C-alpha positions as CSV (number, residue, x, y, z in Angstrom):
1,M,-18.7,-7.2,-23.8
2,T,-18.9,-4.0,-25.8
3,R,-21.7,-2.5,-23.7
4,I,-19.6,-3.2,-20.6
5,F,-16.3,-1.6,-22.4
6,D,-18.5,1.3,-23.6
7,L,-20.0,1.8,-20.1
8,S,-16.5,1.7,-18.5
9,R,-15.2,4.2,-21.0
10,S,-18.2,6.7,-20.5
11,T,-17.7,6.5,-16.7
12,K,-13.8,7.3,-17.1
13,L,-14.7,10.2,-19.7
14,I,-17.3,11.6,-17.0
15,R,-14.7,11.1,-14.1
16,N,-12.0,13.1,-15.9
17,F,-14.5,15.9,-17.0
18,G,-15.5,16.2,-13.3
19,N,-11.9,16.4,-12.3
20,K,-11.2,19.2,-14.7
21,L,-14.1,21.1,-13.3
22,G,-12.8,20.5,-9.9
23,L,-15.8,18.3,-8.9
24,A,-14.0,15.2,-8.6
25,W,-13.4,13.5,-5.1
26,W,-9.8,12.5,-4.1
27,S,-8.1,11.2,-1.2
28,K,-4.9,12.7,0.0
29,I,-3.3,9.7,1.8
30,E,0.1,10.5,3.8
31,S,2.5,7.6,4.7
32,I,4.2,9.3,7.6
33,D,7.0,6.8,8.0
34,T,8.0,7.1,4.3
35,A,7.4,10.7,4.1
36,T,5.2,10.1,0.8
37,T,1.8,11.6,-0.2
38,Y,-0.4,9.7,-2.4
39,W,-3.3,11.1,-4.3
40,Y,-6.1,8.5,-4.8
41,G,-8.9,9.3,-7.4
42,P,-10.7,10.7,-9.1
43,F,-14.0,9.4,-8.0
44,L,-17.6,10.7,-9.1
45,T,-19.0,10.3,-5.5
46,K,-17.7,10.8,-2.1
47,R,-19.3,7.4,-1.5
48,S,-17.5,5.6,-4.0
49,L,-14.2,7.0,-2.8
50,R,-15.0,6.0,0.8
51,E,-15.7,2.4,-0.4
52,N,-12.4,2.1,-2.2
53,I,-10.0,3.8,0.2
54,P,-9.6,0.7,2.6
55,S,-8.1,-1.4,-0.4
56,F,-5.7,1.3,-1.2
57,I,-4.5,1.6,2.2
58,K,-4.4,-2.1,2.7
59,D,-1.9,-2.1,-0.4
60,L,0.3,0.4,1.4
61,N,0.3,-1.6,4.7
62,D,1.3,-4.7,2.6
63,E,4.1,-2.6,1.2
64,G,5.5,-1.7,4.5
65,S,3.9,1.6,5.5
66,T,2.5,1.5,9.1
67,E,1.6,5.3,10.0
68,I,-1.1,6.3,7.5
69,K,-3.4,9.1,7.5
70,H,-6.1,10.3,5.0
71,S,-8.5,13.1,4.1
72,I,-11.1,13.4,1.5
73,V,-10.9,16.6,-0.6
74,R,-13.2,17.6,-3.6
75,C,-10.7,19.4,-6.2
76,K,-9.1,19.3,-9.4
77,K,-5.9,17.1,-9.4
78,E,-3.3,16.6,-11.9
79,E,0.0,14.7,-12.0
80,P,2.2,14.2,-10.2
81,L,0.0,12.0,-7.9
82,T,2.7,10.9,-5.7
83,S,5.2,13.2,-3.8
């Protein structure tokens, strides 16, 4: 259990460091009908982000958003993550 916790913690530290350097992958997700922009990330790899986007979009659909578009960006992003 401790090894899994340490690995998870290490991954989070690396992800945050990558974000500070502007190397993290983010998805800018816009809900047109609610005029809301969400930033989803950071991810270490573009592949990992692409694998996780569908579940985030599904959650937005479940909450009532119908018109959603997204783009993938490599950048440094800080709070706020919703606007």
